[in-house]
C-alpha positions as CSV (number, residue, x, y, z in Angstrom):
1,M,0.0,-0.2,0.0
2,A,2.8,2.4,-0.6
3,D,0.9,4.0,-3.4
4,V,-1.5,5.3,-1.0
5,S,-1.1,9.2,-0.4
6,P,-0.1,10.2,3.3
7,R,-3.1,12.2,3.9
8,R,-5.7,9.3,2.9
9,R,-3.6,6.8,5.0
10,R,-3.7,9.5,7.9
11,D,-7.4,10.0,7.7
12,V,-8.3,6.1,7.6
13,I,-5.8,5.3,10.5
14,D,-6.9,8.4,12.6
15,A,-10.5,7.0,12.2
16,L,-9.6,3.7,13.3
17,R,-7.7,4.9,16.4
18,R,-10.9,6.6,17.3
19,G,-13.2,3.6,17.0
20,T,-14.9,5.1,14.1
21,V,-15.6,3.9,10.6
22,P,-13.5,6.2,8.3
23,A,-15.3,8.6,5.9
24,N,-13.1,7.7,3.0
25,G,-10.4,5.1,1.9
26,L,-12.7,2.1,2.6
27,D,-11.5,0.3,-0.6
28,L,-8.1,-0.1,1.5
29,L,-9.9,-2.2,4.0
30,A,-12.7,-4.1,2.3
31,V,-12.9,-7.7,3.2
32,G,-15.6,-9.9,1.9
33,L,-17.2,-7.3,-0.2
34,D,-16.4,-8.8,-3.7
35,R,-19.4,-10.7,-3.9
36,F,-21.7,-7.5,-4.2
37,G,-19.5,-5.4,-6.2
38,S,-20.8,-6.5,-9.6
39,A,-24.4,-6.1,-8.9
40,L,-23.5,-2.8,-7.2
41,D,-22.0,-1.2,-10.0
42,S,-24.6,-2.7,-12.3
43,E,-27.5,-0.9,-10.3
44,L,-25.4,2.8,-10.1
45,S,-24.9,2.5,-13.7
46,A,-28.8,1.6,-14.2
47,A,-29.6,4.6,-11.9
48,S,-27.3,6.8,-13.9
49,G,-29.2,6.1,-16.9
50,G,-32.2,7.4,-15.6
51,S,-33.7,4.3,-13.5
52,A,-34.0,4.4,-9.7
53,V,-32.9,1.7,-7.3
54,F,-34.0,0.6,-3.9
55,K,-32.0,-1.6,-1.8
56,A,-32.1,-3.1,1.9
57,V,-28.9,-4.2,3.6
58,R,-29.4,-6.5,6.9
59,G,-26.9,-7.4,9.4
60,E,-26.2,-8.0,13.0
61,Y,-24.3,-5.1,14.9
62,G,-20.7,-5.5,13.8
63,S,-21.5,-7.2,10.5
64,G,-20.3,-4.1,8.7
65,K,-23.4,-2.1,7.7
66,T,-22.0,1.3,8.0
67,F,-18.6,0.1,6.2
68,F,-20.9,-1.4,3.5
69,T,-22.9,1.9,2.8
70,R,-19.8,4.2,2.7
71,H,-17.9,1.6,0.7
72,L,-20.9,2.0,-1.9
73,A,-20.9,5.8,-1.5
74,E,-17.1,5.7,-2.3
75,R,-18.0,3.8,-5.6
76,A,-20.8,6.3,-6.3
77,L,-18.6,9.3,-5.7
78,R,-16.0,8.1,-8.2
79,M,-18.7,7.9,-11.0
80,G,-19.5,11.4,-10.2
81,W,-22.8,11.0,-7.9
82,A,-23.7,12.8,-4.8
83,T,-24.2,11.2,-1.6
84,A,-26.0,11.7,1.5
85,E,-26.2,9.5,4.9
86,V,-29.1,10.3,7.4
87,Q,-29.1,8.6,10.7
88,I,-33.0,7.8,11.4
89,S,-33.7,8.7,14.9
90,E,-37.1,9.2,17.0
91,T,-36.0,12.7,18.3
92,E,-33.8,14.1,15.5
93,T,-34.7,12.5,12.1
94,P,-38.2,10.9,12.5
95,L,-38.5,8.6,9.3
96,H,-42.5,9.5,9.1
97,R,-41.6,13.5,8.8
98,L,-40.0,13.2,5.4
99,E,-39.6,16.9,5.6
100,T,-37.0,16.4,8.0
101,V,-35.2,13.4,6.3
102,Y,-35.1,15.6,3.2
103,R,-33.3,18.3,5.4
104,R,-31.0,15.9,6.6
105,V,-30.2,14.8,3.2
106,T,-29.3,18.6,1.9
107,E,-27.4,19.0,5.1
108,S,-25.2,15.9,4.6
109,L,-24.8,16.2,0.9
110,R,-21.5,15.4,-0.6
111,T,-19.8,15.2,-3.7
112,A,-16.2,13.9,-4.9
113,T,-15.0,17.4,-4.7
114,V,-17.1,19.1,-1.9
115,P,-17.7,17.7,1.7
116,P,-21.0,18.2,3.2
117,S,-22.9,20.3,2.9
118,A,-22.4,20.6,-0.6
119,F,-25.9,21.8,-1.4
120,R,-25.1,25.6,-1.8
121,S,-22.1,24.5,-4.2
122,V,-24.4,22.3,-6.2
123,L,-27.2,25.0,-6.8
124,D,-24.5,27.5,-7.9
125,G,-23.1,24.9,-10.4
126,W,-26.5,24.3,-11.5
127,L,-27.3,27.8,-12.2
128,F,-24.0,28.2,-13.8
129,T,-24.8,25.4,-16.1
130,L,-28.2,27.0,-17.2
131,E,-26.6,30.1,-18.1
132,S,-23.9,28.1,-20.4
133,D,-26.7,26.3,-21.9
134,A,-28.7,29.5,-22.4
135,T,-25.6,31.1,-24.3
136,E,-24.6,28.0,-26.2
137,A,-28.2,27.7,-27.4
138,N,-28.2,31.2,-28.5
139,P,-24.8,32.9,-28.8
140,A,-26.0,36.5,-29.2
141,L,-26.8,36.3,-25.3
142,L,-23.1,36.8,-24.8
143,H,-23.5,40.5,-26.0
144,A,-27.2,40.7,-24.6
145,S,-28.2,42.9,-21.6
146,D,-28.2,41.2,-18.2
147,S,-32.3,41.3,-18.2
148,E,-32.5,39.4,-21.7
149,L,-29.8,36.8,-20.4
150,S,-31.9,36.4,-17.0
151,A,-35.0,35.9,-19.0
152,A,-33.6,33.0,-21.2
153,V,-32.2,31.5,-18.1
154,E,-35.4,31.4,-16.3
155,R,-37.2,30.0,-19.3
156,I,-34.7,27.1,-19.3
157,L,-35.1,27.1,-15.5
158,E,-38.9,26.6,-15.8
159,A,-38.6,23.9,-18.6
160,R,-36.3,21.7,-16.5
161,L,-38.2,22.0,-13.7
162,A,-41.7,21.5,-15.3
163,T,-42.4,18.2,-14.0
164,V,-41.4,19.4,-10.2
165,S,-43.3,22.8,-10.6
166,S,-46.7,20.9,-11.8
167,K,-47.2,19.6,-8.4
168,T,-44.9,22.2,-6.3
169,P,-44.3,25.5,-7.9
170,A,-42.3,26.8,-4.8
171,F,-39.3,25.0,-5.8
172,A,-38.8,26.7,-9.1
173,Q,-40.1,30.2,-7.5
174,A,-37.4,29.8,-4.7
175,L,-34.7,29.4,-7.1
176,R,-35.6,32.0,-9.5
177,A,-35.6,34.2,-6.5
178,Y,-32.1,32.9,-5.1
179,R,-30.5,33.4,-8.5
180,A,-32.0,36.9,-8.3
181,A,-30.7,37.6,-5.0
182,S,-27.2,36.1,-5.7
183,L,-26.9,38.3,-9.0
184,A,-27.9,41.6,-6.8
185,G,-25.3,40.6,-4.3
186,D,-28.1,40.3,-1.5
187,G,-26.3,37.6,0.4
188,A,-28.8,37.5,3.3
189,T,-31.7,36.9,1.1
190,A,-29.7,34.3,-1.0
191,E,-28.8,32.5,2.2
192,G,-32.2,32.4,3.3
193,L,-33.6,31.1,0.0
194,A,-31.0,28.4,-0.2
195,A,-32.0,27.3,3.5
196,W,-35.7,27.2,2.5
197,V,-34.9,24.9,-0.7
198,G,-32.9,23.1,1.5
199,G,-35.8,22.2,3.9
200,Q,-34.5,24.5,6.7
201,P,-37.5,25.7,9.0
202,H,-37.5,29.2,10.6
203,V,-36.3,31.1,7.4
204,A,-36.4,34.7,7.9
205,A,-40.1,35.9,6.5
206,A,-38.3,38.6,4.5
207,A,-36.1,36.3,2.5
208,K,-39.4,34.1,1.7
209,R,-41.5,37.2,0.7
210,T,-39.0,38.0,-2.1
211,A,-40.1,34.7,-3.8
212,G,-43.4,34.7,-2.8
213,L,-43.2,31.9,-0.5
214,R,-45.2,31.2,2.7
215,G,-44.8,28.7,5.4
216,D,-42.0,25.7,5.8
217,L,-41.6,22.7,3.9
218,D,-44.1,20.0,4.7
219,H,-44.1,16.1,4.3
220,F,-45.5,15.9,0.7
221,G,-43.5,19.1,-0.4
222,A,-40.3,17.1,0.7
223,M,-41.3,14.5,-1.8
224,A,-41.5,17.0,-4.6
225,F,-38.2,18.7,-3.4
226,L,-36.3,15.4,-3.7
227,Q,-37.4,15.1,-7.2
228,G,-36.3,18.7,-8.0
229,L,-32.8,18.0,-6.2
230,L,-32.3,15.1,-8.5
231,T,-33.1,17.4,-11.6
232,V,-30.6,20.1,-10.5
233,L,-27.9,17.3,-9.4
234,K,-28.3,15.5,-13.1
235,D,-27.8,19.5,-14.8
236,A,-24.9,20.1,-12.6
237,G,-23.2,17.2,-13.8
238,H,-23.9,14.3,-11.0
239,P,-25.8,11.5,-12.4
240,G,-27.3,10.0,-9.6
241,L,-27.9,10.6,-5.8
242,L,-26.9,7.8,-3.2
243,V,-29.6,8.3,-0.2
244,V,-28.5,6.0,2.8
245,L,-31.1,5.8,5.5
246,D,-29.0,4.2,8.2
247,E,-30.2,2.6,11.9
248,V,-34.0,2.1,10.6
249,E,-34.0,-0.4,13.3
250,T,-34.5,2.2,15.7
251,L,-38.2,2.4,14.6
252,Q,-38.7,-0.7,16.9
253,R,-38.3,1.3,19.9
254,V,-40.7,4.2,19.2
255,R,-44.4,4.2,20.2
256,G,-46.7,2.2,18.2
257,D,-48.6,5.0,16.2
258,V,-45.3,6.9,15.5
259,R,-43.7,3.5,14.2
260,D,-46.7,2.7,11.8
261,K,-46.5,6.1,10.6
262,A,-42.7,5.7,9.8
263,L,-43.2,2.3,8.1
264,N,-46.0,3.8,6.0
265,A,-43.7,6.6,4.9
266,L,-41.1,4.2,4.1
267,R,-43.7,2.3,1.9
268,Q,-44.7,5.7,0.1
269,L,-40.7,6.5,-0.8
270,I,-40.3,2.7,-2.2
271,D,-43.6,3.0,-4.3
272,E,-42.4,6.4,-5.7
273,V,-39.2,5.0,-6.4
274,D,-40.7,2.1,-8.3
275,S,-43.2,4.2,-10.0
276,G,-40.1,6.2,-11.7
277,R,-40.7,9.7,-9.9
278,Y,-36.8,9.8,-9.0
279,P,-34.8,9.0,-11.9
280,G,-31.1,9.0,-10.6
281,L,-31.9,8.1,-7.1
282,F,-30.6,5.0,-5.1
283,L,-32.3,4.6,-1.7
284,L,-30.8,2.4,0.7
285,I,-31.6,1.3,4.0
286,T,-30.1,-0.6,6.7
287,G,-31.3,-2.6,9.5
288,T,-30.7,-5.7,11.7
289,P,-32.5,-9.0,11.0
290,A,-35.1,-8.4,13.8
291,F,-36.4,-5.3,12.1
292,F,-36.8,-7.1,8.9
293,E,-38.6,-10.1,10.5
294,G,-39.6,-9.5,14.1
295,P,-42.8,-8.4,15.4
296,A,-41.9,-4.8,16.0
297,G,-40.8,-4.4,12.4
298,L,-41.6,-4.5,8.9
299,S,-44.5,-7.1,9.9
300,R,-46.4,-4.5,11.1
301,L,-47.1,-3.4,7.7
302,P,-47.7,-6.4,5.4
303,P,-47.5,-4.5,2.1
304,L,-44.1,-3.2,3.1
305,A,-43.0,-6.7,4.5
306,Q,-44.1,-8.2,1.0
307,R,-41.9,-5.7,-1.0
308,L,-38.8,-6.4,0.9
309,H,-39.2,-10.1,1.4
310,T,-36.2,-12.1,0.5
311,D,-35.3,-15.9,0.8
312,F,-32.5,-16.4,3.2
313,S,-33.2,-20.0,3.8
314,T,-30.4,-21.3,1.5
315,D,-26.7,-21.3,2.2
316,A,-25.5,-17.8,2.3
317,R,-22.7,-18.7,-0.2
318,F,-25.7,-18.3,-2.7
319,D,-27.4,-15.3,-1.6
320,N,-28.3,-13.3,-4.6
321,P,-26.8,-9.9,-4.3
322,R,-29.0,-8.4,-6.8
323,A,-32.2,-9.0,-4.5
324,V,-34.0,-6.2,-3.1
325,Q,-32.5,-7.1,0.5
326,V,-29.1,-8.5,0.9
327,R,-27.4,-9.8,4.2
328,L,-23.9,-9.2,5.6
329,P,-22.8,-12.3,7.3
330,G,-20.5,-10.8,9.7
331,F,-16.8,-11.3,10.7
332,T,-15.4,-14.5,11.3
333,R,-12.0,-15.0,12.9
334,E,-10.5,-15.4,9.3
335,S,-12.0,-12.1,8.0
336,L,-11.0,-10.1,11.3
337,V,-7.4,-11.5,10.8
338,E,-7.3,-10.4,7.3
339,L,-8.6,-7.1,8.2
340,G,-6.3,-6.7,10.6
341,G,-3.6,-7.5,8.2
342,K,-4.5,-4.9,5.9
343,V,-4.5,-2.2,8.5
344,R,-1.0,-3.3,9.7
345,D,0.1,-2.9,5.8
346,L,-1.6,0.5,5.6
347,Y,0.0,1.8,8.6
348,A,3.4,0.2,7.6
349,G,3.5,2.4,4.5
350,G,3.7,5.7,6.7
351,V,6.5,4.3,8.9
352,E,10.3,4.5,8.6
353,D,11.1,1.2,9.7
354,L,8.5,-0.7,8.1
355,E,10.2,-4.2,7.9
356,R,10.3,-4.1,12.0
357,L,6.8,-3.2,12.3
358,R,5.8,-6.2,10.1
359,R,8.1,-8.4,11.7
360,V,6.9,-7.6,15.4
361,V,3.3,-7.4,14.4
362,D,3.2,-10.2,12.3
363,D,0.2,-12.4,10.9
364,R,0.4,-14.5,14.2
365,Y,0.4,-11.7,16.5
366,I,-2.8,-10.3,14.6
367,A,-4.5,-13.4,14.9
368,D,-3.7,-13.7,18.8
369,L,-5.1,-10.1,19.2
370,A,-8.1,-10.8,17.5
371,D,-8.9,-13.8,19.4
372,A,-8.2,-11.8,22.5
373,V,-10.3,-9.1,21.8
374,A,-13.2,-11.4,20.7
375,G,-12.7,-13.3,23.9
376,S,-12.8,-10.2,25.9
377,L,-16.5,-9.9,24.2
378,G,-17.7,-13.2,25.2
379,G,-16.3,-15.0,22.1
380,K,-18.5,-13.1,19.7
381,V,-16.3,-12.0,16.7
382,G,-19.2,-10.4,15.0
383,V,-18.9,-7.4,17.4
384,A,-15.2,-7.4,17.8
385,P,-14.2,-5.2,14.6
386,R,-14.6,-2.0,16.2
387,V,-12.6,-2.6,19.5
388,F,-10.2,-5.0,17.5
389,L,-8.9,-2.3,15.2
390,K,-9.0,0.4,18.0
391,K,-6.7,-1.6,20.0
392,L,-4.5,-2.7,17.0
393,V,-4.0,0.8,16.0
394,G,-3.9,2.9,19.2
395,D,-2.5,0.4,21.5
396,V,0.0,-1.6,19.4
397,L,0.8,-0.1,16.0
398,D,1.5,3.6,17.5
399,R,3.6,2.1,20.1
400,V,5.9,-0.2,17.7
401,D,6.2,3.0,15.6
402,Q,7.3,5.1,18.3
403,F,9.3,3.2,20.7
404,P,12.1,1.2,19.1
405,D,12.4,-1.2,22.1
406,F,8.5,-2.0,22.3
407,D,7.6,-5.6,21.6
408,P,3.6,-6.3,22.3
409,R,4.2,-9.7,23.2
410,T,6.3,-8.7,26.1
411,H,5.1,-5.2,26.9
412,Y,1.4,-5.2,26.1
413,A,-1.6,-6.7,28.0
414,L,-4.9,-6.2,26.3
415,T,-7.4,-4.5,28.4
416,V,-11.1,-3.7,27.7
417,D,-12.8,-1.4,29.8
418,A,-16.8,-1.4,30.2
419,G,-16.6,2.6,29.6
420,E,-15.0,2.3,26.2
421,L,-17.7,-0.1,24.8
422,T,-21.0,0.4,23.2
423,P,-24.2,-1.1,24.7
424,V,-24.1,-4.1,22.1
425,E,-20.4,-4.6,23.1
426,R,-20.8,-4.3,26.8
427,N,-23.8,-6.9,26.4
428,A,-21.4,-9.2,24.6
429,A,-18.7,-8.7,27.2
430,R,-21.0,-9.9,30.1
431,G,-20.3,-13.2,28.7
432,A,-16.5,-12.7,29.0
433,A,-14.7,-14.4,32.2
434,S,-13.2,-10.8,32.9
435,L,-13.1,-7.4,31.4
436,D,-10.0,-6.4,33.5
437,E,-7.0,-7.8,31.7
438,I,-6.6,-10.4,29.1
439,E,-3.1,-11.4,28.2
440,L,-1.7,-12.2,24.8
441,D,0.0,-15.6,24.6
442,A,3.8,-14.8,24.9
443,D,6.1,-16.7,22.1
């Protein structure tokens, strides 16, 4: 991995040291995802061509759902897409309030060149494209007055957003006013209108008055605005939008009536995707098997459960990666050790004495550390990756790099404190003999 840039290497290693999933560079760590690659690329290509895709990913905690979705996001970004990741929660982002979901999409929107939120950048890029299209269609506009150019751009704007405007004219109204405010140098008004188009509540009334707007975005308006956003993205050079709705299993913990509303909202979204309303959209949800099969999950809304039903009764080796629902088998001891080796080699590419690091932290030691971490978590390998990588980087590799005489087999004993664990990891750890200190075998 010597060809990895120092910044990319540092970003990945820093995230693992913190115990989080890296935002970028996941292709460097991918283990066991090759089986999905061809199907995902095919679905991304189909959406780029004007189709829409819905997919559900299921897996227990530690199976790599977040890793999977961010790895997919990297694939999409390399194809020029925009991506957004939304964490579903009862208080911050309730699924039954699609106006809030849409707002989170615009807040987390990113492109290959612009980090979140790339929403304003996309809007400005789109308006520039409209001007370019107008002058290309009529070169005389290059020498025309500002008012003539604006009129031509507005005609194109209206034509591009005609489908959206037929149901929700406010989207085009706001963008016309946003362009006018930007050209006039009225930053405050432009900021307010961009915020309103992005679904933000409590926008100043003065900004909304300039566009003839009233109130805030509602549930059904958000569905039309998502359609408008896809049009803007495509015109701005982004052929698709990947929206990840993460942790939908949290719906199982909310009040029954709220859960039913959320499930119905999800059904609405899936039906709209199937109807062709959202060309260029790849909508992906993640959840645990209990959400997809348990009594507090999809089964509460049979039409939704029927749409997502997938047969997992056969051997996991023969799972269909093209299915509407795919399952992640989770980590085994072998895949955990393989991942540890990838991280060790990535880390080694940024140190002076890489041969020493690879010798001291060899494959056998990585396997021993993996066994020790899994043992501290009740032998449950599936929930071990986060803690394992955090310990490998922060406790072992960092010390080997900084201290020439440090030998982890001699000078390091694994400790796992309950305070550093997530609730799921703590539950697993209750099955371990001790959380105080687990020593690695000396050799």
